[in-house]
PDB file of N, H, CA, C and O in Angstrom:
ATOM      1  N   UNK A   1      -4.666  -7.378   2.894  1.00  0.00           N
ATOM      2  CA  UNK A   1      -4.552  -5.963   2.645  1.00  0.00           C
ATOM      3  C   UNK A   1      -3.407  -5.417   3.511  1.00  0.00           C
ATOM      4  O   UNK A   1      -3.389  -5.642   4.721  1.00  0.00           O
ATOM      5  N   UNK A   2      -2.479  -4.720   2.915  1.00  0.00           N
ATOM      6  H   UNK A   2      -2.494  -4.537   1.932  1.00  0.00           H
ATOM      7  CA  UNK A   2      -1.371  -4.148   3.685  1.00  0.00           C
ATOM      8  C   UNK A   2      -1.867  -3.082   4.665  1.00  0.00           C
ATOM      9  O   UNK A   2      -2.857  -2.394   4.417  1.00  0.00           O
ATOM     10  N   UNK A   3      -1.155  -2.970   5.773  1.00  0.00           N
ATOM     11  H   UNK A   3      -0.351  -3.529   5.975  1.00  0.00           H
ATOM     12  CA  UNK A   3      -1.474  -1.959   6.780  1.00  0.00           C
ATOM     13  C   UNK A   3      -0.214  -1.189   7.128  1.00  0.00           C
ATOM     14  O   UNK A   3       0.897  -1.702   7.000  1.00  0.00           O
ATOM     15  N   UNK A   4      -0.392   0.017   7.559  1.00  0.00           N
ATOM     16  H   UNK A   4      -1.295   0.434   7.663  1.00  0.00           H
ATOM     17  CA  UNK A   4       0.710   0.836   8.043  1.00  0.00           C
ATOM     18  C   UNK A   4       0.494   1.048   9.532  1.00  0.00           C
ATOM     19  O   UNK A   4      -0.519   1.609   9.948  1.00  0.00           O
ATOM     20  N   UNK A   5       1.443   0.602  10.322  1.00  0.00           N
ATOM     21  H   UNK A   5       2.267   0.146   9.984  1.00  0.00           H
ATOM     22  CA  UNK A   5       1.372   0.773  11.771  1.00  0.00           C
ATOM     23  C   UNK A   5       2.532   1.646  12.223  1.00  0.00           C
ATOM     24  O   UNK A   5       3.677   1.421  11.832  1.00  0.00           O
ATOM     25  N   UNK A   6       2.232   2.636  13.044  1.00  0.00           N
ATOM     26  H   UNK A   6       1.302   2.819  13.361  1.00  0.00           H
ATOM     27  CA  UNK A   6       3.264   3.505  13.590  1.00  0.00           C
ATOM     28  C   UNK A   6       3.121   3.468  15.106  1.00  0.00           C
ATOM     29  O   UNK A   6       2.078   3.837  15.646  1.00  0.00           O
ATOM     30  N   UNK A   7       4.167   3.022  15.786  1.00  0.00           N
ATOM     31  H   UNK A   7       5.014   2.722  15.347  1.00  0.00           H
ATOM     32  CA  UNK A   7       4.144   2.945  17.240  1.00  0.00           C
ATOM     33  C   UNK A   7       4.718   4.202  17.860  1.00  0.00           C
ATOM     34  O   UNK A   7       5.502   4.921  17.240  1.00  0.00           O
ATOM     35  N   UNK A   8       4.312   4.454  19.096  1.00  0.00           N
ATOM     36  H   UNK A   8       3.676   3.870  19.599  1.00  0.00           H
ATOM     37  CA  UNK A   8       4.820   5.639  19.788  1.00  0.00           C
ATOM     38  C   UNK A   8       5.686   5.289  20.989  1.00  0.00           C
ATOM     39  O   UNK A   8       6.224   6.174  21.654  1.00  0.00           O
ATOM     40  N   UNK A   9       5.818   4.000  21.263  1.00  0.00           N
ATOM     41  H   UNK A   9       5.381   3.281  20.723  1.00  0.00           H
ATOM     42  CA  UNK A   9       6.629   3.601  22.410  1.00  0.00           C
ATOM     43  C   UNK A   9       5.884   3.761  23.721  1.00  0.00           C
ATOM     44  O   UNK A   9       4.661   3.901  23.751  1.00  0.00           O
ATOM     45  N   UNK A  10       6.633   3.739  24.786  1.00  0.00           N
ATOM     46  H   UNK A  10       7.626   3.625  24.762  1.00  0.00           H
ATOM     47  CA  UNK A  10       6.083   3.875  26.140  1.00  0.00           C
ATOM     48  C   UNK A  10       6.812   4.993  26.866  1.00  0.00           C
ATOM     49  O   UNK A  10       7.956   5.307  26.535  1.00  0.00           O
ATOM     50  N   UNK A  11       6.166   5.593  27.846  1.00  0.00           N
ATOM     51  H   UNK A  11       5.237   5.338  28.115  1.00  0.00           H
ATOM     52  CA  UNK A  11       6.860   6.629  28.613  1.00  0.00           C
ATOM     53  C   UNK A  11       8.029   6.025  29.390  1.00  0.00           C
ATOM     54  O   UNK A  11       7.901   4.959  29.993  1.00  0.00           O
ATOM     55  N   UNK A  12       9.150   6.705  29.369  1.00  0.00           N
ATOM     56  H   UNK A  12       9.255   7.571  28.879  1.00  0.00           H
ATOM     57  CA  UNK A  12      10.357   6.200  30.030  1.00  0.00           C
ATOM     58  C   UNK A  12      10.209   6.153  31.548  1.00  0.00           C
ATOM     59  O   UNK A  12      10.797   5.296  32.206  1.00  0.00           O
ATOM     60  N   UNK A  13       9.438   7.060  32.089  1.00  0.00           N
ATOM     61  H   UNK A  13       8.960   7.756  31.554  1.00  0.00           H
ATOM     62  CA  UNK A  13       9.324   7.161  33.552  1.00  0.00           C
ATOM     63  C   UNK A  13       8.098   6.445  34.112  1.00  0.00           C
ATOM     64  O   UNK A  13       7.688   6.705  35.243  1.00  0.00           O
ATOM     65  N   UNK A  14       7.511   5.541  33.321  1.00  0.00           N
ATOM     66  H   UNK A  14       7.845   5.330  32.403  1.00  0.00           H
ATOM     67  CA  UNK A  14       6.324   4.776  33.739  1.00  0.00           C
ATOM     68  C   UNK A  14       5.137   5.687  34.068  1.00  0.00           C
ATOM     69  O   UNK A  14       4.267   5.334  34.865  1.00  0.00           O
ATOM     70  N   UNK A  15       5.120   6.855  33.444  1.00  0.00           N
ATOM     71  H   UNK A  15       5.827   7.142  32.797  1.00  0.00           H
ATOM     72  CA  UNK A  15       4.001   7.779  33.638  1.00  0.00           C
ATOM     73  C   UNK A  15       2.725   7.146  33.083  1.00  0.00           C
ATOM     74  O   UNK A  15       2.766   6.104  32.428  1.00  0.00           O
ATOM     75  N   UNK A  16       1.613   7.784  33.354  1.00  0.00           N
ATOM     76  H   UNK A  16       1.580   8.630  33.886  1.00  0.00           H
ATOM     77  CA  UNK A  16       0.333   7.294  32.847  1.00  0.00           C
ATOM     78  C   UNK A  16       0.373   7.245  31.322  1.00  0.00           C
ATOM     79  O   UNK A  16       0.617   8.259  30.667  1.00  0.00           O
ATOM     80  N   UNK A  17       0.134   6.065  30.765  1.00  0.00           N
ATOM     81  H   UNK A  17      -0.064   5.241  31.297  1.00  0.00           H
ATOM     82  CA  UNK A  17       0.220   5.878  29.320  1.00  0.00           C
ATOM     83  C   UNK A  17      -0.799   6.756  28.597  1.00  0.00           C
ATOM     84  O   UNK A  17      -0.504   7.277  27.522  1.00  0.00           O
ATOM     85  N   UNK A  18      -1.973   6.925  29.158  1.00  0.00           N
ATOM     86  H   UNK A  18      -2.213   6.501  30.032  1.00  0.00           H
ATOM     87  CA  UNK A  18      -2.995   7.767  28.545  1.00  0.00           C
ATOM     88  C   UNK A  18      -2.504   9.191  28.351  1.00  0.00           C
ATOM     89  O   UNK A  18      -2.675   9.771  27.279  1.00  0.00           O
ATOM     90  N   UNK A  19      -1.896   9.753  29.381  1.00  0.00           N
ATOM     91  H   UNK A  19      -1.757   9.281  30.252  1.00  0.00           H
ATOM     92  CA  UNK A  19      -1.356  11.108  29.263  1.00  0.00           C
ATOM     93  C   UNK A  19      -0.231  11.148  28.235  1.00  0.00           C
ATOM     94  O   UNK A  19      -0.121  12.107  27.471  1.00  0.00           O
ATOM     95  N   UNK A  20       0.597  10.123  28.213  1.00  0.00           N
ATOM     96  H   UNK A  20       0.508   9.344  28.834  1.00  0.00           H
ATOM     97  CA  UNK A  20       1.722  10.057  27.273  1.00  0.00           C
ATOM     98  C   UNK A  20       1.215  10.027  25.836  1.00  0.00           C
ATOM     99  O   UNK A  20       1.729  10.739  24.973  1.00  0.00           O
ATOM    100  N   UNK A  21       0.213   9.204  25.587  1.00  0.00           N
ATOM    101  H   UNK A  21      -0.204   8.625  26.288  1.00  0.00           H
ATOM    102  CA  UNK A  21      -0.319   9.044  24.235  1.00  0.00           C
ATOM    103  C   UNK A  21      -1.023  10.321  23.762  1.00  0.00           C
ATOM    104  O   UNK A  21      -0.920  10.691  22.593  1.00  0.00           O
ATOM    105  N   UNK A  22      -1.725  10.979  24.657  1.00  0.00           N
ATOM    106  H   UNK A  22      -1.809  10.678  25.607  1.00  0.00           H
ATOM    107  CA  UNK A  22      -2.526  12.143  24.272  1.00  0.00           C
ATOM    108  C   UNK A  22      -1.778  13.469  24.361  1.00  0.00           C
ATOM    109  O   UNK A  22      -2.321  14.509  23.985  1.00  0.00           O
ATOM    110  N   UNK A  23      -0.558  13.447  24.846  1.00  0.00           N
ATOM    111  H   UNK A  23      -0.118  12.603  25.151  1.00  0.00           H
ATOM    112  CA  UNK A  23       0.225  14.676  24.987  1.00  0.00           C
ATOM    113  C   UNK A  23       0.642  15.210  23.624  1.00  0.00           C
ATOM    114  O   UNK A  23       0.744  14.446  22.664  1.00  0.00           O
ATOM    115  N   UNK A  24       0.881  16.500  23.533  1.00  0.00           N
ATOM    116  H   UNK A  24       0.798  17.120  24.313  1.00  0.00           H
ATOM    117  CA  UNK A  24       1.372  17.121  22.295  1.00  0.00           C
ATOM    118  C   UNK A  24       2.776  16.621  21.992  1.00  0.00           C
ATOM    119  O   UNK A  24       3.538  16.295  22.903  1.00  0.00           O
ATOM    120  N   UNK A  25       3.117  16.562  20.697  1.00  0.00           N
ATOM    121  H   UNK A  25       2.498  16.827  19.958  1.00  0.00           H
ATOM    122  CA  UNK A  25       4.475  16.206  20.301  1.00  0.00           C
ATOM    123  C   UNK A  25       5.433  17.349  20.644  1.00  0.00           C
ATOM    124  O   UNK A  25       5.070  18.523  20.582  1.00  0.00           O
ATOM    125  N   UNK A  26       6.649  16.980  21.004  1.00  0.00           N
ATOM    126  H   UNK A  26       6.943  16.026  21.054  1.00  0.00           H
ATOM    127  CA  UNK A  26       7.704  17.990  21.116  1.00  0.00           C
ATOM    128  C   UNK A  26       8.099  18.385  19.696  1.00  0.00           C
ATOM    129  O   UNK A  26       7.675  17.736  18.740  1.00  0.00           O
ATOM    130  N   UNK A  27       8.894  19.425  19.541  1.00  0.00           N
ATOM    131  H   UNK A  27       9.239  19.953  20.318  1.00  0.00           H
ATOM    132  CA  UNK A  27       9.344  19.858  18.214  1.00  0.00           C
ATOM    133  C   UNK A  27      10.128  18.741  17.533  1.00  0.00           C
ATOM    134  O   UNK A  27       9.950  18.506  16.338  1.00  0.00           O
ATOM    135  N   UNK A  28      10.995  18.050  18.275  1.00  0.00           N
ATOM    136  H   UNK A  28      11.140  18.241  19.246  1.00  0.00           H
ATOM    137  CA  UNK A  28      11.767  16.943  17.706  1.00  0.00           C
ATOM    138  C   UNK A  28      10.858  15.799  17.273  1.00  0.00           C
ATOM    139  O   UNK A  28      11.044  15.223  16.200  1.00  0.00           O
ATOM    140  N   UNK A  29       9.878  15.473  18.108  1.00  0.00           N
ATOM    141  H   UNK A  29       9.727  15.940  18.979  1.00  0.00           H
ATOM    142  CA  UNK A  29       8.953  14.400  17.770  1.00  0.00           C
ATOM    143  C   UNK A  29       8.113  14.768  16.549  1.00  0.00           C
ATOM    144  O   UNK A  29       7.883  13.927  15.680  1.00  0.00           O
ATOM    145  N   UNK A  30       7.655  16.015  16.478  1.00  0.00           N
ATOM    146  H   UNK A  30       7.842  16.698  17.184  1.00  0.00           H
ATOM    147  CA  UNK A  30       6.848  16.462  15.342  1.00  0.00           C
ATOM    148  C   UNK A  30       7.653  16.365  14.046  1.00  0.00           C
ATOM    149  O   UNK A  30       7.124  15.964  13.009  1.00  0.00           O
ATOM    150  N   UNK A  31       8.914  16.727  14.110  1.00  0.00           N
ATOM    151  H   UNK A  31       9.344  17.052  14.952  1.00  0.00           H
ATOM    152  CA  UNK A  31       9.778  16.621  12.937  1.00  0.00           C
ATOM    153  C   UNK A  31       9.933  15.165  12.510  1.00  0.00           C
ATOM    154  O   UNK A  31       9.897  14.853  11.320  1.00  0.00           O
ATOM    155  N   UNK A  32      10.105  14.279  13.483  1.00  0.00           N
ATOM    156  H   UNK A  32      10.134  14.532  14.450  1.00  0.00           H
ATOM    157  CA  UNK A  32      10.235  12.861  13.201  1.00  0.00           C
ATOM    158  C   UNK A  32       8.951  12.298  12.599  1.00  0.00           C
ATOM    159  O   UNK A  32       9.000  11.508  11.657  1.00  0.00           O
ATOM    160  N   UNK A  33       7.810  12.698  13.136  1.00  0.00           N
ATOM    161  H   UNK A  33       7.770  13.340  13.902  1.00  0.00           H
ATOM    162  CA  UNK A  33       6.519  12.244  12.599  1.00  0.00           C
ATOM    163  C   UNK A  33       6.359  12.716  11.157  1.00  0.00           C
ATOM    164  O   UNK A  33       5.898  11.953  10.308  1.00  0.00           O
ATOM    165  N   UNK A  34       6.734  13.962  10.869  1.00  0.00           N
ATOM    166  H   UNK A  34       7.109  14.581  11.559  1.00  0.00           H
ATOM    167  CA  UNK A  34       6.656  14.465   9.490  1.00  0.00           C
ATOM    168  C   UNK A  34       7.505  13.616   8.555  1.00  0.00           C
ATOM    169  O   UNK A  34       7.073  13.282   7.452  1.00  0.00           O
ATOM    170  N   UNK A  35       8.695  13.271   8.986  1.00  0.00           N
ATOM    171  H   UNK A  35       9.046  13.542   9.882  1.00  0.00           H
ATOM    172  CA  UNK A  35       9.594  12.461   8.173  1.00  0.00           C
ATOM    173  C   UNK A  35       9.015  11.061   7.954  1.00  0.00           C
ATOM    174  O   UNK A  35       9.035  10.541   6.839  1.00  0.00           O
ATOM    175  N   UNK A  36       8.512  10.470   9.007  1.00  0.00           N
ATOM    176  H   UNK A  36       8.496  10.893   9.913  1.00  0.00           H
ATOM    177  CA  UNK A  36       7.925   9.133   8.920  1.00  0.00           C
ATOM    178  C   UNK A  36       6.709   9.144   7.991  1.00  0.00           C
ATOM    179  O   UNK A  36       6.545   8.239   7.172  1.00  0.00           O
ATOM    180  N   UNK A  37       5.868  10.155   8.114  1.00  0.00           N
ATOM    181  H   UNK A  37       6.001  10.890   8.778  1.00  0.00           H
ATOM    182  CA  UNK A  37       4.675  10.231   7.270  1.00  0.00           C
ATOM    183  C   UNK A  37       5.041  10.434   5.802  1.00  0.00           C
ATOM    184  O   UNK A  37       4.379   9.887   4.920  1.00  0.00           O
ATOM    185  N   UNK A  38       6.084  11.212   5.530  1.00  0.00           N
ATOM    186  H   UNK A  38       6.623  11.656   6.246  1.00  0.00           H
ATOM    187  CA  UNK A  38       6.539  11.390   4.149  1.00  0.00           C
ATOM    188  C   UNK A  38       7.016  10.063   3.572  1.00  0.00           C
ATOM    189  O   UNK A  38       6.674   9.712   2.442  1.00  0.00           O
ATOM    190  N   UNK A  39       7.809   9.325   4.352  1.00  0.00           N
ATOM    191  H   UNK A  39       8.086   9.610   5.269  1.00  0.00           H
ATOM    192  CA  UNK A  39       8.270   8.008   3.909  1.00  0.00           C
ATOM    193  C   UNK A  39       7.099   7.055   3.705  1.00  0.00           C
ATOM    194  O   UNK A  39       7.060   6.305   2.730  1.00  0.00           O
ATOM    195  N   UNK A  40       6.150   7.091   4.629  1.00  0.00           N
ATOM    196  H   UNK A  40       6.181   7.700   5.421  1.00  0.00           H
ATOM    197  CA  UNK A  40       4.987   6.211   4.543  1.00  0.00           C
ATOM    198  C   UNK A  40       4.157   6.535   3.300  1.00  0.00           C
ATOM    199  O   UNK A  40       3.688   5.627   2.615  1.00  0.00           O
ATOM    200  N   UNK A  41       3.976   7.817   3.009  1.00  0.00           N
ATOM    201  H   UNK A  41       4.357   8.555   3.566  1.00  0.00           H
ATOM    202  CA  UNK A  41       3.214   8.206   1.833  1.00  0.00           C
ATOM    203  C   UNK A  41       3.895   7.726   0.560  1.00  0.00           C
ATOM    204  O   UNK A  41       3.230   7.208  -0.337  1.00  0.00           O
ATOM    205  N   UNK A  42       5.220   7.892   0.466  1.00  0.00           N
ATOM    206  H   UNK A  42       5.760   8.313   1.195  1.00  0.00           H
ATOM    207  CA  UNK A  42       5.949   7.418  -0.710  1.00  0.00           C
ATOM    208  C   UNK A  42       5.809   5.905  -0.863  1.00  0.00           C
ATOM    209  O   UNK A  42       5.617   5.407  -1.972  1.00  0.00           O
ATOM    210  N   UNK A  43       5.903   5.184   0.237  1.00  0.00           N
ATOM    211  H   UNK A  43       6.059   5.589   1.138  1.00  0.00           H
ATOM    212  CA  UNK A  43       5.784   3.731   0.205  1.00  0.00           C
ATOM    213  C   UNK A  43       4.389   3.304  -0.234  1.00  0.00           C
ATOM    214  O   UNK A  43       4.244   2.403  -1.061  1.00  0.00           O
ATOM    215  N   UNK A  44       3.366   3.948   0.315  1.00  0.00           N
ATOM    216  H   UNK A  44       3.484   4.680   0.986  1.00  0.00           H
ATOM    217  CA  UNK A  44       1.998   3.597  -0.064  1.00  0.00           C
ATOM    218  C   UNK A  44       1.731   3.916  -1.528  1.00  0.00           C
ATOM    219  O   UNK A  44       1.084   3.132  -2.223  1.00  0.00           O
ATOM    220  N   UNK A  45       2.217   5.053  -2.003  1.00  0.00           N
ATOM    221  H   UNK A  45       2.743   5.690  -1.439  1.00  0.00           H
ATOM    222  CA  UNK A  45       2.007   5.418  -3.411  1.00  0.00           C
ATOM    223  C   UNK A  45       2.718   4.429  -4.336  1.00  0.00           C
ATOM    224  O   UNK A  45       2.182   4.071  -5.384  1.00  0.00           O
ATOM    225  N   UNK A  46       3.909   3.990  -3.960  1.00  0.00           N
ATOM    226  H   UNK A  46       4.345   4.282  -3.108  1.00  0.00           H
ATOM    227  CA  UNK A  46       4.624   2.995  -4.764  1.00  0.00           C
ATOM    228  C   UNK A  46       3.847   1.686  -4.789  1.00  0.00           C
ATOM    229  O   UNK A  46       3.746   1.042  -5.833  1.00  0.00           O
ATOM    230  N   UNK A  47       3.305   1.298  -3.661  1.00  0.00           N
ATOM    231  H   UNK A  47       3.387   1.821  -2.813  1.00  0.00           H
ATOM    232  CA  UNK A  47       2.515   0.068  -3.574  1.00  0.00           C
ATOM    233  C   UNK A  47       1.261   0.178  -4.446  1.00  0.00           C
ATOM    234  O   UNK A  47       0.933  -0.749  -5.186  1.00  0.00           O
ATOM    235  N   UNK A  48       0.571   1.303  -4.356  1.00  0.00           N
ATOM    236  H   UNK A  48       0.838   2.056  -3.754  1.00  0.00           H
ATOM    237  CA  UNK A  48      -0.637   1.503  -5.155  1.00  0.00           C
ATOM    238  C   UNK A  48      -0.296   1.501  -6.636  1.00  0.00           C
ATOM    239  O   UNK A  48      -0.992   0.868  -7.430  1.00  0.00           O
ATOM    240  N   UNK A  49       0.763   2.198  -7.015  1.00  0.00           N
ATOM    241  H   UNK A  49       1.328   2.713  -6.370  1.00  0.00           H
ATOM    242  CA  UNK A  49       1.164   2.257  -8.426  1.00  0.00           C
ATOM    243  C   UNK A  49       1.501   0.874  -8.955  1.00  0.00           C
ATOM    244  O   UNK A  49       1.101   0.510 -10.061  1.00  0.00           O
ATOM    245  N   UNK A  50       2.241   0.105  -8.163  1.00  0.00           N
ATOM    246  H   UNK A  50       2.566   0.401  -7.266  1.00  0.00           H
ATOM    247  CA  UNK A  50       2.611  -1.248  -8.573  1.00  0.00           C
ATOM    248  C   UNK A  50       1.360  -2.102  -8.765  1.00  0.00           C
ATOM    249  O   UNK A  50       1.240  -2.820  -9.757  1.00  0.00           O
ATOM    250  N   UNK A  51       0.439  -2.023  -7.825  1.00  0.00           N
ATOM    251  H   UNK A  51       0.536  -1.439  -7.019  1.00  0.00           H
ATOM    252  CA  UNK A  51      -0.782  -2.821  -7.928  1.00  0.00           C
ATOM    253  C   UNK A  51      -1.637  -2.375  -9.099  1.00  0.00           C
ATOM    254  O   UNK A  51      -2.221  -3.214  -9.785  1.00  0.00           O
ATOM    255  N   UNK A  52      -1.725  -1.075  -9.345  1.00  0.00           N
ATOM    256  H   UNK A  52      -1.251  -0.394  -8.787  1.00  0.00           H
ATOM    257  CA  UNK A  52      -2.502  -0.583 -10.491  1.00  0.00           C
ATOM    258  C   UNK A  52      -1.886  -1.065 -11.799  1.00  0.00           C
ATOM    259  O   UNK A  52      -2.604  -1.482 -12.707  1.00  0.00           O
ATOM    260  N   UNK A  53      -0.567  -1.010 -11.899  1.00  0.00           N
ATOM    261  H   UNK A  53       0.017  -0.671 -11.162  1.00  0.00           H
ATOM    262  CA  UNK A  53       0.104  -1.477 -13.111  1.00  0.00           C
ATOM    263  C   UNK A  53      -0.152  -2.968 -13.325  1.00  0.00           C
ATOM    264  O   UNK A  53      -0.368  -3.405 -14.455  1.00  0.00           O
ATOM    265  N   UNK A  54      -0.130  -3.732 -12.264  1.00  0.00           N
ATOM    266  H   UNK A  54       0.045  -3.377 -11.346  1.00  0.00           H
ATOM    267  CA  UNK A  54      -0.386  -5.175 -12.363  1.00  0.00           C
ATOM    268  C   UNK A  54      -1.825  -5.446 -12.799  1.00  0.00           C
ATOM    269  O   UNK A  54      -2.071  -6.328 -13.621  1.00  0.00           O
ATOM    270  N   UNK A  55      -2.761  -4.698 -12.256  1.00  0.00           N
ATOM    271  H   UNK A  55      -2.561  -3.981 -11.588  1.00  0.00           H
ATOM    272  CA  UNK A  55      -4.172  -4.862 -12.626  1.00  0.00           C
ATOM    273  C   UNK A  55      -4.365  -4.527 -14.110  1.00  0.00           C
ATOM    274  O   UNK A  55      -5.040  -5.261 -14.831  1.00  0.00           O
ATOM    275  N   UNK A  56      -3.777  -3.431 -14.555  1.00  0.00           N
ATOM    276  H   UNK A  56      -3.229  -2.835 -13.969  1.00  0.00           H
ATOM    277  CA  UNK A  56      -3.904  -3.034 -15.966  1.00  0.00           C
ATOM    278  C   UNK A  56      -3.285  -4.091 -16.870  1.00  0.00           C
ATOM    279  O   UNK A  56      -3.876  -4.464 -17.883  1.00  0.00           O
ATOM    280  N   UNK A  57      -2.088  -4.581 -16.506  1.00  0.00           N
ATOM    281  H   UNK A  57      -1.609  -4.278 -15.683  1.00  0.00           H
ATOM    282  CA  UNK A  57      -1.423  -5.604 -17.311  1.00  0.00           C
ATOM    283  C   UNK A  57      -2.292  -6.855 -17.406  1.00  0.00           C
ATOM    284  O   UNK A  57      -2.434  -7.428 -18.486  1.00  0.00           O
ATOM    285  N   UNK A  58      -2.869  -7.280 -16.297  1.00  0.00           N
ATOM    286  H   UNK A  58      -2.754  -6.815 -15.419  1.00  0.00           H
ATOM    287  CA  UNK A  58      -3.718  -8.472 -16.273  1.00  0.00           C
ATOM    288  C   UNK A  58      -4.955  -8.278 -17.137  1.00  0.00           C
ATOM    289  O   UNK A  58      -5.355  -9.184 -17.867  1.00  0.00           O
ATOM    290  N   UNK A  59      -5.559  -7.102 -17.055  1.00  0.00           N
ATOM    291  H   UNK A  59      -5.235  -6.366 -16.461  1.00  0.00           H
ATOM    292  CA  UNK A  59      -6.761  -6.835 -17.871  1.00  0.00           C
ATOM    293  C   UNK A  59      -6.423  -6.844 -19.353  1.00  0.00           C
ATOM    294  O   UNK A  59      -7.182  -7.376 -20.163  1.00  0.00           O
ATOM    295  N   UNK A  60      -5.283  -6.256 -19.710  1.00  0.00           N
ATOM    296  H   UNK A  60      -4.666  -5.824 -19.052  1.00  0.00           H
ATOM    297  CA  UNK A  60      -4.869  -6.250 -21.118  1.00  0.00           C
ATOM    298  C   UNK A  60      -4.645  -7.677 -21.590  1.00  0.00           C
ATOM    299  O   UNK A  60      -5.080  -8.047 -22.681  1.00  0.00           O
ATOM    300  N   UNK A  61      -3.966  -8.488 -20.770  1.00  0.00           N
ATOM    301  H   UNK A  61      -3.613  -8.188 -19.884  1.00  0.00           H
ATOM    302  CA  UNK A  61      -3.743  -9.889 -21.140  1.00  0.00           C
ATOM    303  C   UNK A  61      -5.058 -10.645 -21.269  1.00  0.00           C
ATOM    304  O   UNK A  61      -5.235 -11.447 -22.187  1.00  0.00           O
ATOM    305  N   UNK A  62      -5.981 -10.385 -20.342  1.00  0.00           N
ATOM    306  H   UNK A  62      -5.838  -9.734 -19.597  1.00  0.00           H
ATOM    307  CA  UNK A  62      -7.287 -11.061 -20.406  1.00  0.00           C
ATOM    308  C   UNK A  62      -8.048 -10.647 -21.663  1.00  0.00           C
ATOM    309  O   UNK A  62      -8.667 -11.488 -22.315  1.00  0.00           O
ATOM    310  N   UNK A  63      -8.009  -9.368 -22.004  1.00  0.00           N
ATOM    311  H   UNK A  63      -7.506  -8.685 -21.474  1.00  0.00           H
ATOM    312  CA  UNK A  63      -8.705  -8.893 -23.217  1.00  0.00           C
ATOM    313  C   UNK A  63      -8.057  -9.484 -24.466  1.00  0.00           C
ATOM    314  O   UNK A  63      -8.761  -9.854 -25.406  1.00  0.00           O
ATOM    315  N   UNK A  64      -6.750  -9.578 -24.492  1.00  0.00           N
ATOM    316  H   UNK A  64      -6.178  -9.277 -23.729  1.00  0.00           H
ATOM    317  CA  UNK A  64      -6.057 -10.163 -25.641  1.00  0.00           C
ATOM    318  C   UNK A  64      -6.427 -11.628 -25.802  1.00  0.00           C
ATOM    319  O   UNK A  64      -6.660 -12.098 -26.916  1.00  0.00           O
ATOM    320  N   UNK A  65      -6.480 -12.345 -24.697  1.00  0.00           N
ATOM    321  H   UNK A  65      -6.291 -11.963 -23.792  1.00  0.00           H
ATOM    322  CA  UNK A  65      -6.839 -13.765 -24.745  1.00  0.00           C
ATOM    323  C   UNK A  65      -8.281 -13.936 -25.221  1.00  0.00           C
ATOM    324  O   UNK A  65      -8.580 -14.869 -25.967  1.00  0.00           O
ATOM    325  N   UNK A  66      -9.172 -13.046 -24.798  1.00  0.00           N
ATOM    326  H   UNK A  66      -8.929 -12.288 -24.192  1.00  0.00           H
ATOM    327  CA  UNK A  66     -10.571 -13.130 -25.208  1.00  0.00           C
ATOM    328  C   UNK A  66     -10.702 -12.855 -26.703  1.00  0.00           C
ATOM    329  O   UNK A  66     -11.459 -13.534 -27.396  1.00  0.00           O
ATOM    330  N   UNK A  67      -9.971 -11.866 -27.197  1.00  0.00           N
ATOM    331  H   UNK A  67      -9.356 -11.314 -26.633  1.00  0.00           H
ATOM    332  CA  UNK A  67     -10.043 -11.525 -28.619  1.00  0.00           C
ATOM    333  C   UNK A  67      -9.469 -12.636 -29.488  1.00  0.00           C
ATOM    334  O   UNK A  67      -9.941 -12.867 -30.600  1.00  0.00           O
ATOM    335  N   UNK A  68      -8.447 -13.323 -28.978  1.00  0.00           N
ATOM    336  H   UNK A  68      -8.064 -13.135 -28.074  1.00  0.00           H
ATOM    337  CA  UNK A  68      -7.796 -14.400 -29.735  1.00  0.00           C
ATOM    338  C   UNK A  68      -8.650 -15.666 -29.719  1.00  0.00           C
ATOM    339  O   UNK A  68      -8.623 -16.458 -30.661  1.00  0.00           O
ATOM    340  N   UNK A  69      -9.413 -15.847 -28.631  1.00  0.00           N
ATOM    341  H   UNK A  69      -9.435 -15.204 -27.865  1.00  0.00           H
ATOM    342  CA  UNK A  69     -10.130 -17.109 -28.430  1.00  0.00           C
ATOM    343  C   UNK A  69     -11.427 -17.129 -29.107  1.00  0.00           C
ATOM    344  O   UNK A  69     -12.148 -18.124 -29.030  1.00  0.00           O
TER     345      UNK A  69
END
């Protein structure tokens, strides 16, 4: 099963990682996250559409083979 992983990096100043991870995004970071999420959504939808089309094609082929056999 495909997964989507998004990393946040590490604090540059070796600050506490917990605080870094839980801190609010800056405006620049929030904009970047929005862009990444939009790209991720498009990619996931393309993947789902491709898989759905493949499933439908396979079912049609299976039904045709059953009717012929």
